[in-house]
PAMAR-49855 format. One record per residue (C-alpha): residue number from 1; residue in one letter; chain; x, y, z. Coordinates in nm, 3 decimals. Each point is the difference from the previous one (the first is absolute). Example, Ala and Ser with C-alpha at 12.3 -4.5 7.8 and 13.67 -1.06 7.14 Angstrom:
BEGIN
+-----+------+-------+---------+---------+---------+
|  nr | rest | kette |      px |      py |      pz |
+-----+------+-------+---------+---------+---------+
|   1 |    a |     A |   1.230 |  -0.450 |   0.780 |
|   2 |    s |     A |   0.137 |   0.344 |  -0.066 |
+-----+------+-------+---------+---------+---------+
This chain:
BEGIN
+-----+------+-------+---------+---------+---------+
|  nr | rest | kette |      px |      py |      pz |
+-----+------+-------+---------+---------+---------+
|   1 |    m |     A |  -0.609 |   0.222 |   2.460 |
|   2 |    s |     A |   0.212 |  -0.335 |  -0.047 |
|   3 |    v |     A |   0.330 |   0.199 |  -0.022 |
|   4 |    e |     A |  -0.011 |   0.057 |   0.344 |
|   5 |    l |     A |  -0.007 |  -0.365 |   0.053 |
|   6 |    l |     A |   0.269 |  -0.045 |  -0.224 |
|   7 |    r |     A |   0.224 |   0.238 |   0.166 |
|   8 |    d |     A |   0.008 |  -0.227 |   0.313 |
|   9 |    y |     A |   0.099 |  -0.324 |  -0.168 |
|  10 |    y |     A |   0.233 |   0.184 |  -0.265 |
|  11 |    p |     A |   0.138 |   0.346 |   0.120 |
|  12 |    p |     A |   0.090 |   0.243 |  -0.264 |
|  13 |    p |     A |   0.360 |   0.067 |  -0.101 |
|  14 |    a |     A |   0.169 |   0.272 |   0.220 |
|  15 |    g |     A |  -0.002 |   0.348 |  -0.123 |
|  16 |    a |     A |  -0.293 |   0.195 |  -0.138 |
|  17 |    y |     A |  -0.106 |   0.054 |  -0.415 |
|  18 |    p |     A |  -0.140 |   0.349 |   0.016 |
|  19 |    f |     A |  -0.124 |   0.189 |  -0.275 |
|  20 |    p |     A |  -0.070 |   0.379 |   0.016 |
|  21 |    d |     A |  -0.415 |   0.019 |   0.015 |
|  22 |    i |     A |  -0.041 |  -0.386 |  -0.038 |
|  23 |    n |     A |  -0.383 |   0.036 |  -0.040 |
|  24 |    h |     A |   0.044 |   0.226 |  -0.303 |
|  25 |    h |     A |   0.255 |  -0.236 |  -0.144 |
|  26 |    w |     A |  -0.230 |  -0.310 |  -0.003 |
|  27 |    a |     A |  -0.281 |   0.191 |  -0.153 |
|  28 |    t |     A |   0.235 |   0.083 |  -0.295 |
|  29 |    i |     A |   0.055 |  -0.339 |  -0.036 |
|  30 |    e |     A |  -0.360 |  -0.091 |   0.028 |
|  31 |    a |     A |  -0.072 |   0.266 |  -0.259 |
|  32 |    c |     A |   0.215 |  -0.165 |  -0.272 |
|  33 |    i |     A |  -0.097 |  -0.350 |   0.102 |
|  34 |    g |     A |  -0.375 |   0.080 |  -0.001 |
|  35 |    f |     A |  -0.102 |  -0.156 |   0.326 |
|  36 |    r |     A |   0.072 |  -0.018 |   0.415 |
|  37 |    f |     A |   0.193 |  -0.201 |   0.091 |
|  38 |    p |     A |  -0.080 |  -0.247 |   0.366 |
|  39 |    s |     A |   0.133 |   0.229 |   0.264 |
|  40 |    d |     A |   0.168 |  -0.310 |   0.169 |
|  41 |    y |     A |   0.218 |   0.001 |  -0.351 |
|  42 |    k |     A |   0.075 |   0.387 |   0.083 |
|  43 |    e |     A |   0.114 |  -0.078 |   0.350 |
|  44 |    f |     A |   0.233 |  -0.254 |  -0.079 |
|  45 |    c |     A |   0.174 |   0.174 |  -0.278 |
|  46 |    t |     A |   0.026 |   0.285 |   0.241 |
|  47 |    l |     A |   0.139 |  -0.234 |   0.294 |
|  48 |    y |     A |   0.218 |  -0.257 |  -0.210 |
|  49 |    g |     A |   0.148 |   0.191 |  -0.272 |
|  50 |    e |     A |   0.134 |  -0.096 |  -0.313 |
|  51 |    r |     A |   0.040 |  -0.338 |  -0.154 |
|  52 |    h |     A |  -0.086 |  -0.157 |   0.310 |
|  53 |    e |     A |  -0.041 |  -0.374 |  -0.014 |
|  54 |    v |     A |  -0.200 |  -0.154 |   0.282 |
|  55 |    a |     A |   0.107 |  -0.337 |   0.099 |
|  56 |    g |     A |   0.276 |   0.023 |  -0.236 |
|  57 |    w |     A |  -0.221 |  -0.110 |  -0.306 |
|  58 |    i |     A |  -0.287 |   0.229 |  -0.001 |
|  59 |    r |     A |   0.073 |   0.356 |  -0.152 |
|  60 |    p |     A |  -0.290 |   0.290 |  -0.012 |
|  61 |    s |     A |   0.028 |   0.256 |  -0.266 |
|  62 |    y |     A |   0.096 |   0.332 |   0.127 |
|  63 |    p |     A |  -0.076 |   0.308 |  -0.212 |
|  64 |    l |     A |   0.097 |   0.256 |   0.248 |
|  65 |    g |     A |   0.290 |   0.223 |  -0.134 |
|  66 |    k |     A |   0.104 |   0.316 |  -0.225 |
|  67 |    g |     A |  -0.153 |   0.047 |  -0.349 |
|  68 |    w |     A |  -0.354 |  -0.008 |   0.024 |
|  69 |    e |     A |  -0.051 |   0.325 |  -0.146 |
|  70 |    n |     A |   0.102 |  -0.126 |  -0.294 |
|  71 |    a |     A |  -0.203 |  -0.328 |  -0.008 |
|  72 |    p |     A |  -0.260 |  -0.052 |  -0.287 |
|  73 |    s |     A |  -0.320 |   0.142 |   0.108 |
|  74 |    d |     A |  -0.206 |  -0.331 |  -0.086 |
|  75 |    l |     A |   0.251 |  -0.323 |   0.059 |
|  76 |    a |     A |  -0.292 |  -0.236 |  -0.080 |
|  77 |    t |     A |  -0.016 |   0.093 |  -0.359 |
|  78 |    y |     A |   0.394 |   0.048 |   0.026 |
|  79 |    v |     A |   0.053 |  -0.368 |   0.102 |
|  80 |    t |     A |  -0.260 |  -0.139 |  -0.205 |
|  81 |    v |     A |   0.123 |   0.163 |  -0.309 |
|  82 |    n |     A |   0.384 |  -0.105 |   0.041 |
|  83 |    l |     A |  -0.082 |  -0.320 |   0.144 |
|  84 |    a |     A |  -0.221 |  -0.132 |  -0.293 |
|  85 |    s |     A |   0.220 |  -0.264 |  -0.139 |
|  86 |    s |     A |   0.334 |  -0.031 |   0.183 |
|  87 |    a |     A |   0.122 |  -0.134 |   0.379 |
|  88 |    s |     A |   0.157 |   0.326 |   0.067 |
|  89 |    f |     A |   0.023 |   0.381 |  -0.158 |
|  90 |    m |     A |   0.258 |   0.244 |  -0.044 |
|  91 |    i |     A |   0.024 |   0.273 |   0.246 |
|  92 |    s |     A |   0.264 |   0.241 |   0.065 |
|  93 |    h |     A |   0.205 |  -0.117 |   0.249 |
|  94 |    t |     A |  -0.003 |   0.341 |   0.247 |
|  95 |    d |     A |  -0.031 |  -0.031 |   0.364 |
|  96 |    a |     A |  -0.347 |   0.105 |  -0.022 |
|  97 |    a |     A |  -0.197 |  -0.206 |   0.280 |
|  98 |    w |     A |  -0.311 |  -0.044 |  -0.270 |
|  99 |    e |     A |   0.200 |  -0.167 |  -0.255 |
| 100 |    a |     A |   0.106 |  -0.293 |   0.215 |
| 101 |    w |     A |  -0.313 |  -0.033 |   0.165 |
| 102 |    i |     A |  -0.204 |  -0.020 |  -0.290 |
| 103 |    q |     A |   0.250 |  -0.220 |  -0.187 |
| 104 |    d |     A |  -0.020 |  -0.259 |   0.267 |
| 105 |    v |     A |  -0.397 |   0.011 |   0.013 |
| 106 |    a |     A |  -0.017 |  -0.020 |  -0.368 |
| 107 |    e |     A |   0.227 |  -0.317 |   0.017 |
| 108 |    s |     A |  -0.216 |  -0.174 |   0.232 |
| 109 |    l |     A |  -0.304 |   0.088 |  -0.191 |
| 110 |    f |     A |   0.174 |  -0.147 |  -0.330 |
| 111 |    i |     A |   0.100 |  -0.345 |   0.221 |
| 112 |    l |     A |  -0.381 |  -0.013 |   0.105 |
| 113 |    r |     A |  -0.102 |   0.019 |  -0.362 |
| 114 |    v |     A |   0.238 |  -0.273 |  -0.115 |
| 115 |    n |     A |  -0.098 |  -0.243 |   0.275 |
| 116 |    i |     A |  -0.389 |   0.068 |  -0.064 |
| 117 |    d |     A |   0.074 |  -0.063 |  -0.384 |
| 118 |    a |     A |   0.177 |  -0.303 |   0.075 |
| 119 |    a |     A |  -0.246 |  -0.130 |   0.238 |
| 120 |    q |     A |  -0.265 |   0.071 |  -0.296 |
| 121 |    e |     A |   0.180 |  -0.201 |  -0.249 |
| 122 |    r |     A |   0.021 |  -0.308 |   0.271 |
| 123 |    g |     A |  -0.356 |   0.064 |   0.016 |
| 124 |    e |     A |  -0.020 |   0.120 |   0.339 |
| 125 |    s |     A |  -0.250 |   0.299 |  -0.009 |
| 126 |    d |     A |  -0.018 |  -0.004 |   0.421 |
| 127 |    y |     A |   0.367 |   0.055 |   0.044 |
| 128 |    c |     A |  -0.037 |   0.365 |   0.074 |
| 129 |    p |     A |  -0.377 |   0.121 |  -0.032 |
| 130 |    y |     A |   0.083 |   0.368 |  -0.006 |
| 131 |    r |     A |   0.092 |   0.295 |  -0.212 |
| 132 |    l |     A |   0.315 |   0.187 |  -0.004 |
| 133 |    w |     A |  -0.002 |   0.356 |   0.071 |
| 134 |    p |     A |  -0.028 |   0.268 |  -0.128 |
| 135 |    e |     A |  -0.350 |  -0.186 |  -0.087 |
| 136 |    k |     A |  -0.242 |   0.081 |   0.305 |
| 137 |    g |     A |   0.012 |  -0.238 |   0.266 |
| 138 |    g |     A |   0.304 |  -0.167 |  -0.128 |
| 139 |    l |     A |   0.349 |  -0.115 |   0.195 |
| 140 |    f |     A |   0.248 |   0.277 |   0.046 |
| 141 |    p |     A |   0.358 |  -0.121 |   0.107 |
| 142 |    w |     A |   0.142 |   0.119 |   0.323 |
| 143 |    g |     A |   0.325 |  -0.196 |   0.004 |
| 144 |    r |     A |   0.169 |  -0.312 |  -0.069 |
| 145 |    g |     A |   0.078 |  -0.322 |   0.159 |
| 146 |    d |     A |   0.267 |  -0.286 |  -0.066 |
| 147 |    q |     A |   0.117 |  -0.018 |  -0.368 |
| 148 |    g |     A |  -0.231 |   0.330 |  -0.088 |
| 149 |    r |     A |  -0.323 |  -0.167 |   0.064 |
| 150 |    p |     A |  -0.249 |   0.284 |   0.054 |
| 151 |    f |     A |  -0.229 |   0.093 |   0.287 |
| 152 |    s |     A |  -0.294 |   0.235 |  -0.090 |
| 153 |    w |     A |  -0.266 |   0.180 |   0.131 |
| 154 |    l |     A |  -0.351 |  -0.132 |  -0.128 |
| 155 |    m |     A |  -0.171 |   0.366 |  -0.050 |
| 156 |    d |     A |  -0.320 |  -0.110 |   0.108 |
| 157 |    g |     A |  -0.229 |   0.305 |   0.109 |
| 158 |    d |     A |   0.067 |   0.346 |   0.076 |
| 159 |    n |     A |   0.171 |  -0.045 |   0.329 |
| 160 |    p |     A |   0.394 |  -0.083 |  -0.074 |
| 161 |    d |     A |   0.024 |  -0.078 |   0.402 |
| 162 |    r |     A |  -0.243 |  -0.307 |  -0.097 |
| 163 |    w |     A |   0.197 |  -0.130 |  -0.295 |
| 164 |    p |     A |   0.116 |  -0.375 |   0.036 |
| 165 |    v |     A |   0.302 |  -0.142 |  -0.111 |
| 166 |    v |     A |   0.067 |  -0.240 |  -0.285 |
| 167 |    y |     A |   0.318 |  -0.174 |  -0.060 |
| 168 |    a |     A |   0.098 |  -0.174 |  -0.331 |
| 169 |    e |     A |   0.224 |  -0.288 |  -0.082 |
| 170 |    p |     A |   0.043 |  -0.104 |  -0.346 |
| 171 |    e |     A |  -0.238 |  -0.296 |   0.030 |
| 172 |    w |     A |  -0.225 |   0.153 |   0.292 |
| 173 |    t |     A |  -0.138 |   0.272 |   0.177 |
| 174 |    e |     A |  -0.089 |   0.055 |   0.377 |
| 175 |    f |     A |  -0.268 |   0.249 |   0.144 |
| 176 |    y |     A |   0.084 |   0.135 |   0.309 |
| 177 |    p |     A |  -0.306 |   0.186 |   0.184 |
| 178 |    t |     A |   0.189 |   0.247 |   0.184 |
| 179 |    s |     A |   0.246 |   0.361 |  -0.051 |
| 180 |    m |     A |   0.367 |  -0.053 |  -0.118 |
| 181 |    t |     A |   0.146 |   0.070 |   0.344 |
| 182 |    g |     A |  -0.286 |  -0.250 |   0.114 |
| 183 |    l |     A |   0.162 |  -0.279 |  -0.205 |
| 184 |    l |     A |   0.344 |   0.086 |   0.097 |
| 185 |    t |     A |  -0.117 |   0.012 |   0.357 |
| 186 |    a |     A |  -0.152 |  -0.359 |  -0.005 |
| 187 |    m |     A |   0.319 |  -0.122 |  -0.175 |
| 188 |    f |     A |   0.207 |   0.110 |   0.343 |
| 189 |    m |     A |  -0.292 |  -0.130 |   0.237 |
| 190 |    q |     A |  -0.020 |  -0.359 |  -0.218 |
| 191 |    n |     A |   0.386 |  -0.010 |   0.057 |
| 192 |    y |     A |   0.061 |   0.196 |   0.324 |
| 193 |    g |     A |   0.354 |  -0.151 |   0.128 |
| 194 |    d |     A |   0.082 |  -0.205 |  -0.324 |
| 195 |    d |     A |   0.386 |   0.115 |  -0.160 |
| 196 |    e |     A |  -0.099 |  -0.138 |  -0.341 |
| 197 |    i |     A |  -0.151 |   0.225 |  -0.235 |
| 198 |    l |     A |  -0.383 |   0.107 |   0.066 |
| 199 |    a |     A |  -0.242 |  -0.187 |  -0.224 |
| 200 |    l |     A |  -0.314 |   0.156 |  -0.130 |
| 201 |    p |     A |  -0.309 |  -0.134 |   0.188 |
| 202 |    s |     A |  -0.189 |  -0.275 |  -0.161 |
| 203 |    p |     A |  -0.394 |   0.035 |  -0.016 |
| 204 |    q |     A |  -0.041 |  -0.220 |   0.256 |
| 205 |    l |     A |   0.166 |   0.233 |   0.306 |
| 206 |    d |     A |   0.044 |  -0.112 |   0.324 |
| 207 |    a |     A |  -0.309 |   0.085 |   0.190 |
| 208 |    t |     A |   0.177 |   0.248 |   0.219 |
| 209 |    i |     A |   0.056 |   0.207 |  -0.310 |
| 210 |    n |     A |  -0.308 |   0.169 |  -0.201 |
| 211 |    l |     A |   0.078 |   0.221 |  -0.259 |
| 212 |    n |     A |  -0.284 |   0.215 |  -0.024 |
| 213 |    d |     A |   0.113 |   0.091 |   0.372 |
| 214 |    l |     A |   0.300 |   0.150 |  -0.183 |
| 215 |    w |     A |  -0.115 |   0.268 |  -0.187 |
+-----+------+-------+---------+---------+---------+
């Protein structure tokens, strides 16, 4: 799994982030959202913790925490209904982890929708040739980059461990045929030894880095 290689380049912070019965906790979250998460994402959240920014500019979302026993049983419908026509929707500001997490997901989905609509108005129908969750096989945001740019899984197929990554800027999108931690690992491999902020791999990666090997 690519998370093991990522640890070699980017060790987790000191201290653990334990949850009682972590597998049951993830099962509860997945029941509410309606699908299984990629294994590397779950391990990343467990190892690196809440609000952790990779390389200072990529922040994977973090659903772990208390309050899931009170979350809506169908978060797909919850997001669809509440985000039908606004950039964000009001939720009660409690300390429930599900509220902050689904708000982050919903805002990323809204950004993607705005970008797609703007591209269509420009006549750029190939800007983002993907559907958005909760449509089957759509994009589901797993984090954000600089200035809130969404990173998403393309939920293509029944095996979440083989969902590739799509990154969206307002005027272009990029497809990466690897997992979330595979992409993060490629960043470190590409920029290893540099002191500057790590850049995303270009589609034409160095021959020594093959994204398909980093699942």
